[in-house]
Kinemage of the C-alpha trace (Angstrom):
@kinemage 1
@onewidth
@group {chain A} dominant
@subgroup {mainchain}
@vectorlist {calphas} color= white
{ca met a 1} P 83.817 146.489 -8.117
{ca ala a 2} L 86.615 144.323 -9.341
{ca ile a 3} L 84.265 141.934 -11.158
{ca tyr a 4} L 83.098 144.733 -13.465
{ca gly a 5} L 86.641 145.927 -14.079
{ca phe a 6} L 87.868 142.556 -15.256
{ca leu a 7} L 84.715 141.918 -17.296
{ca gly a 8} L 85.229 145.277 -19.011
{ca ala a 9} L 88.847 144.424 -19.731
{ca ser a 10} L 87.781 141.064 -21.182
{ca arg a 11} L 85.489 142.863 -23.649
{ca arg a 12} L 88.334 145.056 -24.869
{ca asp a 13} L 91.187 142.559 -24.858
{ca pro a 14} L 91.022 138.957 -26.092
{ca asn a 15} L 93.356 137.772 -23.316
{ca pro a 16} L 91.358 135.039 -21.509
{ca leu a 17} L 93.078 135.932 -18.242
{ca phe a 18} L 90.715 138.896 -17.726
{ca leu a 19} L 87.553 136.788 -17.886
{ca ala a 20} L 89.137 134.050 -15.781
{ca thr a 21} L 90.003 136.647 -13.137
{ca ala a 22} L 86.422 137.945 -13.118
{ca his a 23} L 85.243 134.368 -12.535
{ca arg a 24} L 87.726 133.872 -9.695
{ca ile a 25} L 86.601 137.100 -7.999
{ca ala a 26} L 82.947 136.060 -8.388
{ca asp a 27} L 83.780 132.670 -6.878
{ca tyr a 28} L 85.536 134.372 -3.980
{ca ala a 29} L 82.553 136.673 -3.383
{ca leu a 30} L 80.176 133.701 -3.343
{ca glu a 31} L 82.440 131.781 -0.975
{ca lys a 32} L 82.775 134.685 1.459
{ca ser a 33} L 79.186 135.911 1.303
{ca ala a 34} L 77.084 135.567 4.399
{ca ala a 35} L 74.228 133.126 4.118
{ca gly a 36} L 71.443 134.993 2.385
{ca cys a 37} L 73.319 138.126 1.383
{ca leu a 38} L 76.455 140.182 1.522
{ca cys a 39} L 75.297 143.189 3.473
{ca arg a 40} L 77.656 143.269 6.449
{ca gly a 41} L 80.955 145.016 5.907
{ca thr a 42} L 82.691 145.497 2.598
{ca asp a 43} L 85.967 143.852 3.554
{ca phe a 44} L 85.806 140.062 3.630
{ca ala a 45} L 88.944 139.914 5.781
{ca asp a 46} L 87.712 142.441 8.358
{ca glu a 47} L 87.259 140.548 11.613
{ca gly a 48} L 84.991 143.310 12.977
{ca gly a 49} L 82.784 143.319 9.890
{ca his a 50} L 80.023 141.377 11.613
{ca phe a 51} L 79.505 144.243 14.044
{ca arg a 52} L 79.519 147.077 11.527
{ca ser a 53} L 76.494 148.599 9.892
{ca glu a 54} L 75.107 146.890 6.836
{ca asp a 55} L 76.326 147.910 3.404
{ca pro a 56} L 73.578 147.460 0.809
{ca ser a 57} L 75.684 149.083 -1.920
{ca ala a 58} L 78.196 146.222 -1.614
{ca ala a 59} L 75.353 143.710 -1.970
{ca ala a 60} L 74.085 145.557 -5.052
{ca met a 61} L 77.530 145.590 -6.681
{ca ile a 62} L 78.045 141.905 -5.951
{ca ala a 63} L 74.579 141.050 -7.317
{ca gly a 64} L 75.190 142.989 -10.520
{ca gly a 65} L 78.648 141.525 -10.925
{ca leu a 66} L 77.365 137.981 -10.456
{ca phe a 67} L 74.610 138.532 -13.034
{ca ala a 68} L 77.180 139.967 -15.448
{ca val a 69} L 79.513 136.984 -14.993
{ca his a 70} L 76.521 134.674 -15.470
{ca his a 71} L 75.746 136.323 -18.824
{ca lys a 72} L 79.407 136.220 -19.859
{ca thr a 73} L 79.721 132.490 -19.103
{ca thr a 74} L 79.653 130.963 -22.571
{ca ala a 75} L 78.185 127.526 -21.962
{ca pro a 76} L 75.282 126.625 -19.712
{ca ser a 77} L 76.932 125.065 -16.720
{ca arg a 78} L 76.723 124.576 -12.998
{ca asp a 79} L 78.942 127.654 -12.565
{ca ala a 80} L 76.661 129.829 -14.692
{ca ala a 81} L 73.683 128.759 -12.599
{ca arg a 82} L 75.640 129.372 -9.382
{ca tyr a 83} L 76.469 132.941 -10.474
{ca arg a 84} L 72.838 133.582 -11.425
{ca asp a 85} L 71.548 132.100 -8.169
{ca gly a 86} L 74.078 134.083 -6.122
{ca gly a 87} L 73.080 137.285 -7.869
{ca glu a 88} L 69.429 136.501 -7.259
{ca thr a 89} L 70.069 135.850 -3.560
{ca his a 90} L 71.844 139.190 -3.150
{ca arg a 91} L 69.167 141.018 -5.150
{ca ala a 92} L 66.399 139.441 -3.074
{ca ser a 93} L 68.147 140.418 0.165
{ca leu a 94} L 68.091 144.048 -0.968
{ca ile a 95} L 64.403 143.926 -1.846
{ca asp a 96} L 63.416 142.084 1.318
{ca arg a 97} L 65.484 144.142 3.733
{ca tyr a 98} L 65.598 147.607 2.211
């Protein structure tokens, strides 16, 4: 998952662009996520994604990435809470549905 890649790069390189990119990807994932979870299709731009089988591994990667971005957010903020809440929503969808 791209979120993990950019978070890893931000740990190894002080360039703030890596962490900012991880935040932008997390924001994009939250914006494009279906209400309740991200289990349908792995491609946000795939018009047929609503009719494909569910993809719990994508939901798990998004949940983990959102929790990681939450922990990497330096100051308590609305964004940090949004990442945590998004991760919790995806995690709960996996527990409830699988």
